[in-house]
N, C-alpha and C positions, 0 to 999 in steps of 0.2 A: 595319437589323438586323431580321429577321423575328421573329415571336412565339416560334418554337422556339429560335432562336439566343439571343434575349433571355432565355428561361427557363433555358437552359443556363448562361448567364453568371451569373444570380442563384444558381443551384445551386452553381456553382463558388465564388462569393463566400461563400456560406453555409458550405460545407465548409472554406474557408480560415479563416473567423472562428472556427468551432467548434474546428478543429485548433489554433489559436493561443490558445485561451481559458484555457490553464493548467488543464486538467481532470485533471492528474496524469500519472503515468508508470508503466511496468512495469519500468524499469531504474534502479537507484539511481545517484546521483552519488557516493555514498560508497564508498570502498575502505578496507581495513584500514590503520590507522596505529598504530604502537607507542605513540604519545602518547595514544591514547584511554584513558580511565579505565574500569576494569572496573565494569559495572553502572550506568554513567552514560550516558544517551541523548545522541545527537548528532542534531540535527533541522534540516531545511530550514525556512526562514522560513514557508513556506506549508503545512507539515505533510503534503505529499504524499509526502515521502521522509524516512526516518529510519534511524538505525543504532545499534547497541549492541554492545559486547564483553561477552558474558555470562560470568560466572565459573562456567561449567558445561560439562561435556563435551558433545560434539555430540548424543548421544541424548537427554540431559536437556534441552538447548536446544530440540530439535525438539519434545519433549513440552510444554515451556513454551509454545512458539509456538502449538501446536495448542490448548492449553487457553485461551490468551488470545484466539485467533481465535474460538473457540466462545463465550467470554464476551462478546465484542462483537457477538454474534448473526450470525456468519458461518457459512457452510457450506463445508467443505473440498471442493474439486472435484478436486484433483490433488495428489499428494505423492510425494516421494522422500526420501532421507536428507538431501538438501541443498536441497530446494525444496518450497514449499507455495503453492498457489494457492487462494484462497477468495473467495467472493462474499457480499455483503450484499444483501439484498433492499431495494428502495427503499421508503421509508415515506411514506404519503400525508401531505401538509401542506396543510390546508384543502382547496381544490379543485385544487391543483397536484399532479399525479401524472405523473411522467416514465416513459419506457419502459425505462430502463436501471437500473443499480444500481452498486454499488461493487465493484471487484475489488481484492483485497489480494494482493500477492506477497511472500513471505518467502523470502529466500535465506540459507542457513547455510554458514559456512566454518570448518572446524576450524583453530584457531590453534595449539593444543598440547593435550595430554590434558585440561586443566582449563579451557580457554577457547574460546569460539566467537564468531566475528564474525557478526552478523546484520544484514541490511538488510530494511526493510519499505517497500514502495511502495503507493500507492493510485492507482487509475485510476478516474475517475468518468465515467459517461455524463452529458452535460449535463442538469441538472435543478436546480430551486431547492431540492429537499429533500435533496441529498446534500452530504457533506463529507468532507474527508480524514481518514483514520484512522491513518496511520502513527505519529504522535507518541503517540497514546493506546496503541497496541499496544506500542511499545517501553517506554513508562512502566510498563505493567502487567507486561511481561516483566522489567524491572529489579526491580520489587517482588517478583515470584515467585522470582527467582534469589537475592535477598538473604535470603530466609527460611531 
């Protein structure tokens, strides 16, 4: 194998390792279930994915989601009535500074006039300073909806 082919092989291996490293998702594994309790988060074990049935109409649920995203230092990049995409800037940790950041995706689904099903996913670009935010976001949403 020549140097170019060898370099291409290592590049492909690196992409495969990064892709399988569990850096999050943009699509939730959760779907609405009638058994979910209102204002009680449902979380994936790694916190890259979480969901909640909010005891709030869709417009209020969207407002709560936006307030929580801003509170966790995210900047809203895109939004519709049922979708919000926000990013968090990467924070330096000692001398480790990555090139990416965290992307949070919130999807809202009207269940009935007083309840909204919400999923929150976190996608991280590989870096030692990043972490999943989905659990924190749904916990804060539950607290705001309960007030």
